[in-house]
N, C-alpha and C positions, 0 to 999 in steps of 0.2 A: 573500431576502439571497441574494447569489450564492455557490457554496461556493469557499473558500479551497483550490485543490489543494497537496497536498504532493508526491505522486510524479508523475513523466511517463514514459511509454513509453522503454525502454530503459536507465531508471536503475540503478546496481548499488546494492545494500542489504544489510543485515546486521543481524539481529536481536540486541539487546543481551541478551536472557534466555535465548536458544535459540542457543548457538552450535554446536552439533552439527548444527543445519540447512545450516550452510555460509554462504557469500555468495550472494544471489540477484541477479536481473534481472527488471524490471518486463516483461511479456512481453504483457498487456491491459489496456487502460483501458475502464471503461464508465460513461457518466454517464446519469441520468435525465433525461429530457425534461420533465419535472413540475418547478413550483417546489415548492422543500423535499425533491425527490427524492436519491436516495442517488447517490455516487460511490463507484465499487470499481476496485479493481486486483488484478490477478492476476500473482503473483511465482513464478518457478521457482527453487528453492533448489539446492545443490549435491547436496542427498540424492536429488534426481530427485522430489520432490513439489512441486505447486504449491498454493498457499495463497492464500486471499483477504483482502483488507483492506479497510476504509474509507479513503475517500482525502480527506475534507474537514476540514481543520484547525479549522471551526467545528463541529465533532463531538467530543464528548469522547472518543469511542469511535476517533478517529482513529488510525492506524496509528502514526504519531508518537508520541502519547501511549502507545501500547502496546510501544514499544520497537524499531520499525523505523528505522534510520537511513541516509541517504544515505553512500556511501563513495566 
């Protein structure tokens, strides 16, 4: 099954549970070339820290379900 991606490069985001992080921007996308592999995004938040999240809406650990929202 092909992954359903939530975020793309350049999206502005905010985490619902960690407002102290500030707003963030997707600075990198990584996709596995293997069937069933993971899709990751790296987000740079205003606090200066880059954080990585799963980016497949078919996965229950996707960043959307964890609280990352596009603004």
